[in-house]
C-alpha positions in Angstrom: 8.5 48.7 -38.6 11.8 50.5 -37.4 12.6 47.2 -35.4 11.6 45.4 -38.0 14.1 46.5 -40.7 16.5 46.5 -37.7 16.4 42.5 -37.6 16.4 42.5 -41.8 19.8 44.2 -41.8 20.7 42.2 -38.2 19.9 38.4 -40.1 21.7 39.4 -43.2 24.4 41.0 -41.7 24.9 37.5 -39.8 24.7 35.4 -43.2 26.7 37.7 -44.8 29.3 37.5 -41.9 29.4 33.4 -41.8 29.9 33.8 -45.6 26.7 32.7 -46.7 24.8 34.5 -49.7 21.5 35.2 -49.1 19.4 37.1 -50.7 16.8 40.4 -49.4 14.6 38.4 -50.5 15.5 35.1 -48.5 16.5 37.0 -45.5 12.4 38.8 -45.5 11.0 35.0 -46.5 12.9 33.5 -42.7 11.5 36.3 -40.7 8.3 36.2 -42.4 9.1 32.0 -40.7 9.5 34.0 -37.7 7.0 35.6 -37.1 4.6 32.1 -37.8 6.1 30.7 -34.9 6.2 33.7 -32.7 2.1 33.5 -34.1 2.0 29.6 -32.5 3.7 30.5 -29.6 1.0 33.1 -28.4 -1.6 30.8 -29.6 -0.2 28.3 -27.3 -0.4 31.1 -24.3 -3.6 32.0 -25.1 -5.3 28.8 -24.1 -7.4 28.8 -21.3 -7.3 27.5 -17.9 -9.7 24.8 -18.7 -8.5 23.6 -21.4 -5.7 23.8 -19.6 -7.4 21.9 -16.4 -8.4 19.5 -19.7 -5.1 18.1 -20.6 -3.4 17.7 -17.4 -4.8 16.1 -14.0 -5.1 18.5 -10.9 -1.2 19.3 -9.8 -0.3 18.9 -13.2 1.2 15.4 -12.7 0.5 12.4 -14.6 -0.8 10.3 -13.4 0.2 6.9 -12.5 -0.6 3.3 -13.9 -1.3 0.7 -11.8 -3.6 -2.0 -12.4 -3.3 -5.8 -11.5 -5.6 -9.7 -12.4 -3.9 -12.7 -11.0 -6.1 -16.3 -10.9 -5.3 -19.8 -9.1 -4.4 -22.2 -11.5 -4.8 -25.0 -8.9 -7.1 -26.3 -6.0 -5.9 -24.6 -2.4 -6.8 -26.9 0.3 -5.8 -27.6 4.1 -6.8 -23.6 4.5 -6.6 -23.1 7.8 -9.1 -19.8 9.0 -7.6 -16.4 8.1 -5.1 -17.8 6.4 -4.2 -15.8 3.1 -4.9 -17.6 -0.3 -2.1 -16.8 -2.9 -3.1 -16.2 -6.9 -0.1 -17.8 -7.8 -0.9 -17.0 -11.3 -0.5 -13.4 -13.0 -1.4 -11.9 -15.6 -1.1 -8.6 -15.2 0.8 -6.4 -13.5 1.0 -2.2 -14.1 3.7 -1.1 -11.6 4.3 -3.8 -9.9 1.8 -3.8 -6.9 1.2 -7.5 -6.7 3.1 -10.2 -5.0 2.7 -13.7 -6.1 4.8 -14.6 -3.5 2.7 -13.9 -0.7 -0.6 -12.8 -2.0 -0.5 -8.9 -1.2 -0.6 -6.0 -3.2 1.1 -3.3 -1.9 0.2 0.4 -3.0 2.9 2.1 -4.9 1.2 5.0 -4.5 -1.8 7.3 -2.6 -5.0 6.9 -4.1 -8.1 5.3 -4.6 -8.3 1.8 -5.3 -11.2 -0.4 -7.1 -10.5 -4.4 -5.7 -12.9 -7.5 -7.0 -12.1 -11.1 -5.6 -14.2 -14.1 -6.6 -13.9 -16.9 -4.9 -15.4 -20.6 -6.5 -15.8 -23.6 -5.2 -16.7 -27.1 -6.0 -19.5 -30.0 -5.2 -19.5 -30.2 -1.3 -17.6 -27.4 -0.5 -17.5 -24.2 1.1 -15.6 -20.8 2.1 -16.4 -17.5 3.1 -13.7 -15.5 2.6 -12.7 -11.8 3.3 -10.4 -8.7 1.6 -7.8 -7.4 4.1 -6.6 -4.2 4.2 -3.5 -3.9 6.9 -5.3 -6.2 9.0 -8.6 -4.6 8.7 -11.5 -7.0 7.0 -12.5 -4.3 4.5 -15.3 -6.9 2.8 -16.6 -10.1 2.8 -17.9 -13.4 0.7 -19.3 -16.5 0.5 -19.6 -19.8 -2.5 -21.6 -22.4 -0.9 -21.8 -25.7 -2.6 -21.8 -27.8 0.8 -25.3 -29.3 0.0 -25.3 -30.2 -4.1 -23.2 -31.5 -6.7 -22.3 -28.5 -8.1 -20.0 -25.1 -8.5 -21.0 -22.0 -6.6 -19.3 -18.7 -7.0 -19.1 -15.7 -4.9 -17.5 -11.9 -5.8 -17.3 -8.9 -4.2 -16.2 -5.6 -5.0 -14.4 -2.7 -3.0 -13.6 0.6 -3.3 -11.0 1.4 -1.1 -8.7 5.0 0.2 -5.0 3.2 0.7 -1.7 5.3 1.6 1.4 3.7 -0.4 2.8 1.6 1.1 -1.1 0.0 2.7 -1.6 -3.9 2.1 -4.8 -5.5 1.4 -4.8 -8.9 0.7 -7.8 -11.8 0.3 -7.9 -14.7 3.0 -10.2 -17.4 4.4 -13.2 -16.6 7.2 -13.2 -18.7 9.2 -17.2 -20.8 8.3 -15.6 -22.6 5.2 -14.8 -26.8 4.3 -10.7 -25.9 3.7 -10.3 -25.1 0.2 -11.4 -23.1 -2.7 -11.0 -23.7 -6.5 -8.1 -23.1 -9.0 -8.1 -24.2 -12.2 -8.7 -20.2 -12.9 -11.8 -20.3 -11.6 -10.8 -17.4 -8.5 -9.7 -14.1 -9.3 -8.2 -11.4 -7.6 -7.3 -7.9 -9.0 -7.5 -4.6 -8.5 -6.8 -0.7 -10.2 -6.0 2.1 -9.4 -9.2 4.8 -10.1 -7.5 8.1 -9.3 -4.3 9.1 -6.8 -4.3 11.3 -4.4 
């Protein structure tokens, strides 16, 4: 109580020293406001460690945002074996990892990523594609419309742990008719599932 009175008199003295005209009731009111602020701070400090973990990811930092979605705007033909397929139309490129000039995604942060690709072929054509990470094949997909007049589509999904700077792209395999359909039928996308 003595400490509280000392604070009241100190506040009043400071106000008077500055030429203010606060009454004792106004000083006490301001002290009450300070008490409310103190209570709020104590409540914030008492948040449990579980609640804190829910508010922030492990390590206490906010996760990076990485996602891309690209498509082929036109047919790509005269494809050779193991040729990178460059998906030229980019709808989403959060984090800037996908390069539409060479078709390669470069991981901007270390983490677990999900990749999805869809290859489509028109009448009497076929294409096997491969998802490649740093020159190593990690997934394959095959669309085959060779023996019929119809479109064929095939897709695959891969979940990969990548280090920052590692590259992932879609390329042709070794069994194909050298063409893949554009008109936005063929796509390549990926996103960061979580960092670390």
